[in-house]
N, C-alpha and C positions, 0 to 999 in steps of 0.2 A: 751571317752575310747581310749586309745592308744594301737594299735596292729599292727603287721606287716602283710602286705598283699603281693600280688604277686610282685615279684621283690625286696622284702626287703624294700619297702617304709613304713615308719611309719605313721599311720593314727591316727588322733584324731578328734572327733566330739564334737561340743557344740552348744547350741542354742544361737542365737544372738537376742537380743530384745531391744536394745536402745543404744544411744551413748551420753547420757547426762552426764555421770559420767565416770571417768577413770577406775573404777573397773569393769572388765568384768562380774563377777558373779553377782554383784549387779544390773547391768543394764539389765541382761537377766532374772531377777527374778521378778515376779509380784505377788501381788500388790506392794511388797517391804516393808521391815521392817521400821516402822516409817512413812510410806506414808499414809496419810489419805485416807480411802476408806469406802464405805458403809458396814455395818455389814452383810447385805444380798445382794447378787448380784454376778456378775461374777468377778473373781479375776483379769481379764484383762480389766474390763469395763471402769474404770477411764482412764487408759492409752489409750484405743482406742478412747473414745469420746473426749479426750483432744488433740488428734493428736500426741501422742508420736511416735517416729520412731520405728516401729515394723516389717515392711515388707521389703523384699529384695529390692523392688522398691523404698523405702524411702531413701536408703543409697547412699552416695558418699564417695569417698576416704577421704575427709576431716573429716568425722565422725568417722574414725577409728584410734585410737591412734597408733602411730608408723608407719603409712602409709604416703607416700608422699601426699601432699594436693590435687594435680591436678588429676582429673578423665579423663581418655581417653575412647574412645567409640568404640564398635565393632558392626558390622552389618552382619548378615547371608544373603547371596543371595541364593535363592531357585529357582528351575526350574519350570516353568509353563507348561512344555512339557515333555511327557514321551513316545513319539512314534517316535522321530527323534534322530539321532546321535548328541550328544552334542559336539560342536567344540570349546568351549572356551568362554572367557569373551569378551565383546565389551563395554569397559568403556570410549571410546573416547569422548562421549558426556558429561562427567563430566567436569565441569569447574575447573580451577586451584585452586579455593577456596573450592573444594569439593572432592579433591583427597585423597584416603587412603594412609597411609604411609607404611602399610604392607598388603599384600594379601596372604592368606593361601588357598591352593587348595589341591586336591587329591595327586598331585605330591609331594607337600611339606610334607604332613603327611606320605607318603610312604618312603620318604628319612630318616625320623627320627626314623623309626621302631616302629610305634604305632601298637597296637593290638586292635581289636574291641571286646568288651565283647560279649559273646555268646548271651545274651538277645537281643542285638542290631545288630545281624549279618546282614551284608550288608555294602556297602561303606559309610564311614562317609561323603565323598564328591564324587559326580559323576566324574569319570575320563574323561578327554578329549578323544574323539574317541569312547565313548560307549553311549548306550541309557540309559537315567535315569531309575532307578528301579521303581520310583513312582513320582507322581506329588507332588511338594514341597520338593523333595530331595535337600539338600544343595549342592551347587556347589563351593562356596567360602566363606571365612570369611574375611571381610574387617575391618581393624583397622585404626582409625583416631586419630590424635594427639589432635584435638580440637573438641568441641561439634558442633560448627557452621558448620564445614566441614562435620561432620557426618550427621547433620540434613539436609543440602542441598542435600547430596548424597541420603539419605533415601527417600526424597520426589521425587527427580528426577528419581531414579531407579524404584520407584513404578509405575510411569506413563509412562516410556519410555523403549523400548526394550534394553536389555543390555547383552543378551546371544546370541551366535551364534549356529545355528543348521544346520545339513546337511541332509543326505538322510533319507527318511522315512523308518522305520523298523517295525512300529507297536509296541504295548506294549510288554515288555518282558514277557515271560511265565515262571512261577516258580511253583514248586510243592505246593500243598495245605499245609497249616500249620498243619492241623491235622484233623482226621476223627474218630468218635467213634459211637458205637452202644450200647444203654442201653435198656436192655430187662428184664422184670420181669414177671414171671408166678406164681401166688400165689398157695398155697396148697388148699386142699378141704375145709378147715375151717380156720377162722382167726388165730387160734393157731397152725395150722399145718405148717411144714416147707415149704418154697417156693420150687416149682419145679425147678425154675431157677431164679437167681438174680445176679446183679453185685457184691454184697458183698460176695456172695458165690464163684462166678466163676472169679471175676476180671473184669476189663474193657477191652473191645475188640475193635479191629479196623480191617477193611477189608484189605486183602492182595493184591487186584488188583485195578487198576484204568483204566478208559476209556482213549482213545486217547486225549480227552478234558481235562483230569486231574481229572474228577469227580470220586469218589469212586464207585466201583462195590459192591452193597449191597447184591446181590443175593448169594444164597448158592452155592459155587463152591469149588473144591479142593483148599485149601488155602495155600499159601506159608508160612503163619505164624502158620500152624498147625491146630489142631482140635478145639482150643478154639473158634475161630470165627465161624467155621461151626456149632458148638453146639448152640451158642447163636443165630446165624442167622436162624437156623432151627426153634427154638421157635418163633423168631420174624416173620418169614414168615408165620407160622401157624396162628399167631394173625391177620396178614393182610389178609390171606385167609378168616378168619371168618368175617372180616369187608367187604370184597368184596362180600361174599355170606352170609348175615346175616340170623339167624334163624327167624322163624315166631315170631312176637310179639316184634321184635327188631328194634328200630329206629337207622339209621346210617346217619350221616352227614359227608360230605367231603368238606372242605373249604380251600382256600388259603388266606394268609394274608402277607402283606409286611409292614415293619417299616423302617423309614428313618434314615439316618445319621444325627446326630446333634452335636453341639459343647458344651463342658461343660460350657462355658461362665462364668468362674470364674471372679470375679471383677478385680483382679490384673493379667495382663498378666505376663508370665514368665520373670524373671529378676534376675540378680546377678552381683556380683563384684568379680574380681580375681586379685591377686597380687602375682607375682613370684619374690622372692628374690634370684638371682643366686648365690650371695656370700655364703649364708647359705643353698641354694638349698631347700627353703621352699616355698610351694604353699599354699597361703591363699585363701579361697573361702567363699563368703557370698551368701547364697542360701535360697530359700524357696521351699521345696519339701515335699511330703508325705512319702518318703522313704529315710531318711538321711543315714542310714547305707549302703543301697544298692548303693546310689549315690557315696559315698566315695570309696567303694570297686570297683565299675565299673571304676572310674577314676584311681585308683591305678593299676588295671589290664591293662587298656589302656596304661599306662606309664611305666609299670613294666620292659619292655625290650627296652625302648627307648634309643636313643643316650644320652651320659652323659649330654649334655647341656639341654636336655629336660626331664631328669629323676629326679624329686625332691627326696630329702632324706626324706622329711616329707610333709604331706598334713594336713592342719588344716581346717576342714570344720565347718564354723559357720552357724548354721541353724536358720532361722528367723521364726516368725509367718508367716503363709501362707494366702494370701488373697483370699481364696476359693480354693477348690481342686476338689471335686466331682469325684475323681479317675484320673482326667487328669494330676495330678502332681505325680502320682505313677509310678515309673520306666519310667520317661521321659528322652530322650537323651539330653535334654538341658544342664545339668551339664557338659557333655563331651565337648561341644563346648565352654562353659565358661572357662573350664580348658585350652583348646587350645588357646583361646584368650590371657590368661595371659602368657602362656609359649612362645608364639611367639612375645610378647612385654615385655620382661623381665625388671624388675626394675621399671615398671610403672603400676599403677592400671588401670584396664580395666573394663568397664561396658558393659555387653551384656543385652539388655532389648528389648523384643518384643513390638511393638505397636500392636493395635488390628488387623490390616491387616496381620502382620507377625504371630500373634497367630492363626488366622484362617488358614493361609497357612501351618503352621508347627506343630500346636498343636494336641494332641491326640483327636480322635473323638469317638463317640458311633458307634458301629457296625450297619450297615444296615442289616436287616434280610429278607429272603424270607422263608415262612413256609407253609407247607401243613399239615393240621391236620384232623384226622378222629376220630370220637367218636361213640361208640355203646352204646345205652341205652335201658334197658329193659322197655318196655312201661307199664307193669303192676305194677312194683315196683318203677319205677322212679330212678333206680340205674344204675350207669355206669358199663358196662360189659367189655369194652375194649377201649383202646386209642392207636393211633399211630400218629407219627409226623415225618416230615423231615425238618430239619433246614439247611439253607445255609447262611453263614455269609460272609460279605465282610470285610476282614481283612485289606485291604489296603496294603501299600508297605513294611512294616516291620511286623514281627510276633507279637512283643510285647506280649500282653496278649490274643491273639485271641484263642489259644487252651484252655486256662482256661475259657474264656467266653463261648466257645462252650460247654464245659463240664457242667458249671453251668446252662446254658439254658437247656441242655439235661436232666440233673438229676432233674431239677426243673420244668419240663414241665407239670406235673399234679397238680402243685400248692398245694392247701390245701385239695385235694381230695384223697380218698381211691379207687384205681382202681386195680382190680385183674390181669389184663393183659395189659401190656404196652410195646410198642416197639418204640423207638425214635432213629433216626439217625441224626447225626449232622456233618457238615463239615465246616471248616474255610478256605476260599479261599484267596490266594494272588491275589491282583489286583493292578492296577497302581494308585489307589486312595490314599488319605492322610491316614496315618497310623491310624488304630482304636485300641483302648486298653481299659483300665479300665474306667468305668463311672458309676455313681450312678444307681443302678438297675442291672447292670452287667449281661445282658442276660435274666434276668427274666422279665424285663420291656417288652421286645419283646415277649417272648413266652407266658407270662401270659395275655398280651393284646389279643393275638390270642385265648387263651383258654377261657378267661372270656366272650368274645363276642360270641364264639361258644357255651358255656354253656347257655348264654342268648337265643340263637336261639333254643337250645334244649327245653328250658322251654316254648317258644311260640309255638313250633311245637307240643309238647305232647298233650295238654298244661298242665303246672304245675307251681305253684307260684315259682318265681326265688329263694326266700329265702328258701322255703320248699325243693326245689330240692337240694340246697346246704346243708341243714341239713341232708338229707338222705345220702349224699355222702361225707360229711366232714370226714377227718381223725380223728380218736379217739385216746385217750391216749393209747399208746402201739401199735397203728396201724403202718403198714410198709410203708415207702416211696418208691419211684420208685427204689431206689437202694437195697431195701430189709431190711433196718434197721429202727427201730423206732426213733422218735425224743427222745433226752435225756433231753429235757426240757419240760415245761408245754405246753399243747395244749389247746388253748382257743377259738377254732372255735365256739362252741355252744353259748358262751356268746356274741361273736361278732355278730353272726347272730341274736340273740335275741335283741341286741341293735339296729341293723339296722331295724329289723322288727317292733319295737316299736316306731321308730322315726317318728315325724310328716311329714317329707319330704316323707317318703315311705308310711306311713299310709294314707296320704291325697292325694296320687298321682292321683287318679281318679277324685276326687273333683276339684283339681287344673286344670286338663285337661279340665273338663267340663266348667269351668268358664273363660277359656282363652279369652283374648281380641280379638276383630276382627283383622284379619290379622296376628295373632300370633299363632304359634304352641307351645304346651307345652309338654314336655316329662320328664320322671323320669327314672333314671338308677341306677343300683346297681352292685357292683363287690367286690370281696374279693381276698386277696393274702396272701401267705406265702412266706417269703424270708429268706434264710439262712444268717447267719452272721458268719464271720470267713473264713479262707482259708484252714485249715488243717495243717498249720505250723505257728501258731501265737505265738508271744513272747511278754513278758512284763518285763521291767526293772524298778525297783522303789527303792527309798531310802526315809525313814522317820526318822527325827531327832527331838528330843525335848530338848531344852536347859534348863538351871536351872531356867529360868524365866517362863517356860511353853510355850514358843513360838515354833511353829512347822514349819519345813521346809520339803518340798517334792521335789524330783527330779524324773523325768520320761522321758522315751524315746518316749512317745506318742507325736504326732504332733498336735498343735493347728491350725486349718484351718477354724475357725468359728464354730466348733463343741462343744466348751465349755469344752474341756477336762481338762483344768486347774481347772475349778470350780468343775467338776465331781470328780477329784482327791481329792480336798480339802474336799468335802462333804463326800466322802466314807471313807476317813481317819478319819474325825471327828466322824464318827459313832463308831470308835474303841478307839480313844484317846481324844475325847471331843472337842478340840478346832479347829477352822478354821485356816488353815495355812496362815501366811502372807508372806511366801516365797514359791512360786510354780514355778518350772522351768520345761518346757516341751521341747521336741525335743532335749534332751541333753543325750549324751552317754558318756561324758568324766568324769563322777563322779563314775563310776562303776568298776574302775580298781581293787579294792580290791577283786572282785569275781574271777578274773583270768580266765575268761571263754575261752574255746576253742571249735571249732566245726570241723566237717569233714563230707564229703559226702553231699548228697542232702536229705533234710528231707522228700521229696515226694517219692523218689525212693530207699532209703536205705532199706536193707533187715533186717529182725529181727535179724539174726546172727550178722550182722555188727553193729547194734545198741546195742545189748547186749555186744559185745566186747568193743565198744567205751565207754559205760556207766561205765565200770570199772574205768575209770579215773574220779575222783570226780569233775573235773573242766569241763568235757565234757557236752555239750548240743547239741541237734539236730540243733538248730539255735539260734543266739544270739539276733538279733533284727529284727523286721519286720515292714513293712509299716503300717501307719495308714490308713486303707482302709477297705472295706467289712463290714462296720458298726461295727467295733470291738472296738470303743473308750471306751464305758462304760464297756463292758464285758471283753475285753482283756487289754486295755490301763490302767485301774485302778487296775488290779489284783495284780501286784507285790507290789504296794504301799499299797494296802489293807492288804495283808499278812504281809508286813513289819510292819504296824501299829499294827497288832495283836501280833507280837513278842514283840514290844516295850511295849505294855500294859501288856502282860502276864509275861514278865521277867524283866520288869523295873518299870512300874507304879503300877502294882498290888502289888508286894512285898513292894514297898514304902508305899502304902496305908495301907497294913497290919501292917507295922512298926508304922505308925502314930496312927492307932487304937489300937496298943498294942496287937495284936492277936498272940499268940505263935504258933510255928511250928506244934504242935500236934493238934491244933484246926481244926476240920473238915472244917471250913469255909475257910481255906487256899486254898483248891482246888475248891472253888466255884466262881472262877473269872467270869465264864460265867453267873452268876446270877446278877452281877453288871451292871449298865447302867449309861449313861451320861444324864444329863439335862443341856444343854449348856456346860459350862466348869466346871461343878460340878459332881463328881462321887457319885452315889447313891447306897447304899447297905442296904437292909432291916435290921432295928434294930441297925444301926450304924450311927454316925454323918456324914452328907455330907462333902465331901472334895473338895477343890478347886484344879484345875489342877496345878496351880502355886505352891501350897504347895507340891503336890505329886511329881512334877518334881524336885523341889529343894531337896526333900528327896532321890529321885532316883539317882541324881547326887552325893549326899553325900555318899550314900551307895555303889557307883560304880556299880549300876544296869545297865541293858541294856537301853540306851537312844537313840540308833539309830540302825536301821536295814536296810539292803540292800538285795534285793532278785531278783531272775530271775524266770520267769514262762514260761512254754511252753505248747501249746495246739495243739493236733492233734485230734480234736473233743472230747477230754477229757483232763483234766489237768494232767501234770506230778505230781507225789507225791514223797516226800522224807522225811526222818527222820534225825534229827540233835540232838546232845547231847548239852543241855544247862543247866546252873545251875538251879536246881529245877526240872529237869526231861527231858526226851526226848520230842522232839516236832516234830510232823508230820503235814505236810501242803501241799497245792497244789502249791508247788514251787519245784525247783530242785537245787537251789544255795542260800546260805545265808552267809552274813557277819554281824557281830554285833559290835557295839561300846559300851563300858562301861564307864559311867561317861563322862568325856570330852576327853577320849582317842581316838586312831586311830581305824579304822575299821579293824577287824580281820576275815578272812574267816574261816568258819567251814567246815570240811569234812562231807559229808553226810554219815550216817550210812547205809542207804538203799535208793534205788531210784527205781521208776517204771515209765518209760516213756510209753505213750500210744502205744499200739502195732502198728507195721508198717502196718498191715492189715487194720487199720482204714483209710488208704489212699484210700481204695475202697469206703468209705462212700461218698455219694454225698452231703447229708444234714443231719446234726445231731442237730445243734442249729438253731432254726428258731423263728421268730416273725410273728404275723398275724395282718392284718389290713383290715377293710372293709370301703367302701365309698358309699354313695348315693348322687346323685345330681339331681336337677331339672333345666332344661334349658328352655329358651324361644327363639324361632326362628322367625324372621320376614319373612313372606312369600315373600315379595317383593324383599328382598335383600339377604336372606339366612344368615343374621347376627345372631350370636348366643350370648346370654347372659346367664351366669350362675346365676340363681336367688337365689338359696340356695344350700348349700353343708354341708355334715356332714361326718366326718371320725372318726372311733373308732379304737384305737390301743392298743395292749398290749406289754409291754416291761419289765416285771418283776419289779424290784425295780427301780423307776425313780430317779436317783441320783440328777438331777436338773430338776424338772418338767417344769420350764419355758423354758429351752432349748429343752426339748422334744416337747413342744408346738410349739416353733419356728421352729424346724426341720420339724414338720408335716405341718406347714403353708408353709414353703419353698418348701417342697416336693409337696404340692398341686399345687403351682405355676409352678414348673417344669413339673408336669404332664399335666397341661393345655397347657404349651408351646409345649410339644411333641405331644399332641393330636390335637391341633388346629392351631399351629403357626409355629414352627421351622422346617426348612428343608434345608439340604445341598445337592444339586444335586451331583451325582457321576461324577468323572473324570473331563474333561476339563471345564465344566461349573460350577464346584464346587469350594471349597475354595483353592484347589491346584493351581488355576490360579493366586492367589495373589491379587485379586480384591474384596475380601469380607470384609465387615465391618458391623457395626450395621445399616447402611443405607439400607442394603439388607437383613440382617438376623434379623428376628423379634422374640423377646423374650416376655414373658408374662409381661404386665405392670399392674398397678393398675386398669386401666379401663377394663382389661380382667378378673378380679377376683372379687369374691363376698366378698369384704373386710369386710363388716359388717354383712355378712350372711354366714360365714364359721365357723362351730362349730367343735371343736376337743375334743374328749373325750379320756382320758387315763385310761385304766382299772387299778385298784390297784393290787399290787402283790397278788398272792394266799396265800402267807405266808410272815411274816417279814424276813424269811431266804431266800426267793427267790432272787437269784442274778440278777443284771441288765442284760438285753438282748439288742442286737443291734436292732435299729429301724429306722435309718436314711434313709434306702433305701425302706423298705416296705411301708412307708407312701406315697411314690410317686406312687407306682405301680398300685393300684386299681383305682386311679383317672382317668387314661386314658380309660380303658374299661368301667368304669361307665359313662363317658361322651359319648362314642360311643353307649352304650346301651340306654342312654337317647335320643340321636339323633334318634335312631331307633324308640323309643317309640313315638317321636314327628312326624317323617316323614314316617315311614313304610319302610325305606330303610336302609340296613346294608352296611356300608362302610368297605372295606377290605384292606385299606392302610391308612397310616398316612403321613402328617397331613390332617385333614378334614377341608377344607377351606369354607368360605361363598359361593364362586363360585361353589364348588362341591355340597353344600347343595341346593343352588338355582337351580342347574341343575336337581335335582331329585324331587323337589317339584313344578317345573313349575312356 
């Protein structure tokens, strides 16, 4: 997509996926027309297992047609100190054969007039004479003419001091990134209106902070007006009830801490940049989860730069991503790649982290400190009230800290129905490495604390842990913490029944009784509900069928191991029969025909502003969004699915009618929804089956719709629009549409009517959610504390599973990540942590095969409730219950509840003697 951004720079984005052929579109499209590939399997499977160049780290300048053949190399230097004044570089120790040819510092970027995008507010490089804002903050960018010089410098600088520091100042103090309070008080009956809830009153924040910077949560005359006072009054009343419980009420008050961890994606961040000063064109090869944002951020940064550093156009080529887990969503890495290219014009430059650099500079999971209080009626075994206080370590830059705090706060009661809830949350600035998006996104932390607390409630009452969850599980139509119901299916009862009936849980007492000498056996269970989506999610998609019946799909969704290309192919096939042999992802340059424009912020826009903007038939609240928040199946395939429906209804179906000889007056003309596909054959009761190839040929001959391009937007509900098409008006969950007739060009259609989701939906914390339950049996050696996971079972619901094999793989990977967070992975804060530049996989332990029940892990995927149930996001929820299930199993084995992560053999040994 080519569009003008800040400063008049023309941007274009495309996905880059190979350099074996000169044609860009051909090499970025998989599996590829005429390329042998299995009839069933991933569309990118053959390319990946045969080692095709797909990832940003694979490429060098020689692979790119039109670029000079030699690749030059850049290296980011980062500070391991954030409590002393930075006084400059000390590179005298570098040998003559390891010298950079260009050094870029804060002074250099200041001279050329760069702007820092608001999302990355802070100095791109620490200026000399100031204290670094955080550990791992860049101080300089070194550019080398030759790889050998770069490599010598890289290894020398890693092991030898090369920065000068002066007076000790202590860490810089900065305001908190954000603080919120989420309070709900239900009405007298489930159907009665809430007395107070965030969806009624809006989200509130305190108006005062202590001298330490911590928010003042008490009810005080508030500078922000009466909104906070009202909510805080209800919240304080809930806490007063917890402090002085009524007779017959059990109250538990516990603290829990979770650690910082690294996303540990397989491919460290990497990219290539090439600036052609003659034509003022900046080419970038990158792998990120948010291509549109990366290009816009770079354009903003350069929009008012001096002429020699302001490109006229930016062409972002976006690759397959070698793992993301959130850590490549809104990462500042692309900004530094762009600078490397601009400060070494006319020569391609590669910036690529090694694992030391990725640990020091990559985005991390937030460490949480939580206090949770729960009140349970002893007689009924139901939750009466819940309160929690969350403190997040956001590290040195804000990144997604505010959003993570909100998701954790609004998701703090998990899958339960609780009539009185009060949750405070604050994301703090610290000198640590920046924390941001990561799989689980706040709910991993808060639901681990919740599910271990729930387990303690069950042992204290006592009450069977699954029965307790049954009594308290949210029902269809029940209200979440923010006061709204889920707008999707709620499958908690089925998940609990599955867990209850599984042999791991059913036989737990027998297994404990027959434990081997010197071995403790324990069984744990946990459940989770996790939202998917962000409240401003977009999907762009194009589907085309040629005269031979061959299908092409283009999408802006990013492939990062999530199988989105295969999900697209399968969802489209459900509407038009065939599996596409041309699927292009992370591409935004094929949607120009839609002519989309946006304005304002989709999260803060008012209803009046949205209504006014929507009068422009090309306006949408947002054009493209990151592939994150488990939105691949639900959001990433939406536009392509709707495009396929248009192609079928206004292209293939009229062609089929013509072949069958059905006249316009025949009532069967309007029964397209009764037809279905068996492979590439269209079936309609009472009429001869038709091959897709024959139908497609007829559609092209008639000049029917053979291609459709759509845009969809979701703010916890899809936008809806109506378009005039030959054969009647068409209404769908999209807001922009262009069609191609026969072999012609795409023509955009004006929408006759549009309904964007109300802006008040921004008050919703969770509307789309999936659920998962896990039970595990562990065996612990008394002598060493070593834990072995003997057996495990997870059951997940995700609506329509577009690619069941990938759902299974996501669940297996999620289990492994859960084991890592529960038992193994840990990044200490501050100077002992990754910001010191000395961390690698020799120190950081991830789950390996020996840590997992490879042959004793069972995953069950619940079938959709209806063939019409759409896909639901599930990549995060499958990880979350693994952690508390393990902790609950450890308690069952040892009688000790651990209140922090990770739980190591040494810790276990310490409590069992």
